[in-house]
N, C-alpha and C positions, 0 to 999 in steps of 0.2 A: 504234731510234726514236722513245721514249721518251727517251731521254738526247738527240737531236736538238732536243724539243721545250723540253727545260727549259734546254736552252742558248739557244734561243732567244728564253727567256723571261728568262731573266737577262739578255742583250743589252739588253731591250726595258724593263727593269727601269731596267737602268745608264745608259741614253740619257737616259729618263725622269729619272732622278736628276739626269742633267745636264742638262737643260733647266729643271727648276726652280731650279736653280743658277743660271743662265742666266738666268732671271724673276726671282729677288732681285738679281744685278748689275748688268739693265738698268734696273728700277726701283728701283734706290736704296733697297730695302730697308733700313730702321736693324734693329739687336739690340733684339730684343721688338718688332717688330712683324708683326703679324697677316699672312700669307698667304691667299692665296683658298682656298675652303673646295674640299672636295675633289671634289664634282659640275664648280665653276668653271675648274679644274684639268684633270680629264676632257675637257673639253670644249674649252680651248683647248688641249691639247697632243695632242689623237685617239687618247687611250687608255682602254684600260676603268679603273675607279676600282677595281679590285681593281690593275690595274697601279700608279695612283696610290699607294695604301695601302701596297702593296711598297717604293714608290719615297723616299717619306718615312720608310717604318722604315730602310729604310740609310742615310736622310741624318743620320735623330737617331742612328742609330749612331757618324758622323762629326761628329756636335754640329752641326751645321751648322743644324738645326730642333729648335724641343720640343715635344712635344706636350700642351697641359693639356687636362685632362682638364672638356667639356662647354664649354670655349671654343674650341679649334681647334687649328692647327697656328700656331707663331711662330718667327721665324726668333733661333736661338739665341744668349747671351750671350760663349758659347765661339768662335760666329764658327769654326767649322770645325778647331778647335785640340784636337789628340788629349788624351785625360785624361793623358795620359804618356808625352810625346815624347823623351825622354831615356830614357826606360829604368830612372829610379830604382827602380822596382819592384822589376828584379834584383839590384840593387848588395847586397852583403851587410853591410860595414861601413857601417851609417846612422850613426854618430855623425860616421865621416870626411866619407862625404854631405850632411849637413848644411854644417858644416865648409867643406866645398869650394865648394857652394851661394853661401853668403856673400861666398865669394873671388870667385866669378866677377860677384856683384853689385857688388862693390868694382871693377872693372873696368869693368862698365858702367853705374850709379847715376847717381855723380858725375858726368860726363861729360853724361850726359843733364840730369841736372839743371841745369846749365851752357846747355845746348842750351836748354832748358824758360825760361830766364831771358831767352834773348835774342833767342825765336820767341812764345812765350805772346801767346795774344791775349786782349780781354779779356775773352769769351766762356768760356776756357780757363780763366783765373785768377780766374773766377767759379763755375765748376764745384769746382775745385781747393779754392776757399775752405770754399765745401760740405760737402765732403767733409774736410776738414782739421777742420769742426765736430761733423759725426755720428762721424768715431772716438775725440774726445773725449769728445764723451756716453757713447758706449758704452763706453768705459773708467772715466769717474766711476762710472757706477750698477755696473762689474762684468759689464755681458754680452760677449759673445765678439764682439771687433772685428774679427775675423781678414778676413773677404769684404773692410769697408769698408776695410779696410789694404791690401787688394790692388788696391782701386779706385786710393786713393788714388797708390799709386806708379805705376799702371797711366795716370794721368790724368794724371802727372809727364811720363811719355813722350810721353803723347799730343801733351802740349803745346811740347814740340821740333820741332813737328812731321816728322819723320819717322815713315814709313808704317809703319814696322816693329819696330822698338821698342816699341809698345805688344803687340803679339804676344809681343816675349820679356819682354817685365818679368812677365806673371802666369806664366807655366812660370817662370822662377828663383825667383819669389818665393812660391812652394812653401815656400820656407825659411822664410819669414813662419810659415806656418801649423805646424809644428814648433817653432818658436820659440815662440808665444804660446800654447803645449798646455805648456807649463813652467812650473807654478806660479810659481816664486819668479822668473821673469824678468818679471810683468807689473808693469811697474815705472811707474804709471800718470804720474806727475809725469816723468821723462825722455822717455816715450815724446811726452807733449804738447807738452811743450817744445821738442824736436826738430824735431815734425811742423809745426809753428807756427815755426819758425827758417825751416825751407824752404821754406813755402809763403810767406810775408814777403819772401825770399829773390827768388821768381821774379816775386809780385807788384810789388815793386820793379825789376826788368829787372835785377841784380845777380848776374852769372854768377859769380864766384868765390867770392861770398859762400854762390850755393846747393851751387856745390861742396864747399865746404868744410862748410857744414851738414850733406848726404846724405853724407861722410866721417865725421863726427864720430857723425851716427847708426847708422850702419852699423859702427862701432870698437866702441860702446858696445854692439850688438845681437851682435858675435863675442865680445866678452868675457867678456859673463854669459851666453852657449852654452857658451866653453868652461871658465865656471865649473861651470855646469851636468852637464859631459860630466865633469869632475874625479869630482866630490861622488858621482854615478854612480857611476863606478870605488870610488871608497875607499869608498864602504860597503858595495861587491860583493864588496870584496878582505876587510872587518873581518867582514862572515859568512860568508866561506869560499862566497860565490856566483860566477856567471860572469855580469858584466852584460849584462843588457836589452839587446837592440838595439830602435831605433826610438824 
């Protein structure tokens, strides 16, 4: 009897979760937008507030919503994207993973940049320019640029007007996080110059220039990462140590 009750409760929580997702879609809630409070959702969906709480917790675990203490429940910036959808956590050879991720970026991002140059609206370009400036400012003061860097590349994908690629880029650009965490790879002038060239090509609607600028940017990043990995291996070899992964 208890098992049946648990199954019924689980089913109700799951269906309530899907109803909340439907509310988000039907009302065109954007990332960062606040949802109705617990009482309002309970009344709207005809379920208890406890069921709403359980459903919200389930959606938090799926990166659909996030809870801000004292403020309420908001649509997540991740928009349902899993934390590790590619299963990279369980791949042992991290150095090869990093290089393979950049290889995947070579397959995707240059043609995406070309599409962005073709299809970007004025609003898209304005947002891209803002992110370009923000990454530059962070680099110049020595602050961590990782999140804004990923946002910059994601905005390029949005400029392409392809509905799928903006969800792919943050996943693939997990490589950026690794790359920028290596001190010797924090080359401020090169990153600023490359980002500016990509932005200006998209702004001026020059697809070939945008593609070439992205290829140059990725090539430089790949070469620096290769050198960093080689230095780590050489250092471990001289010290008789096993190279540290990750």
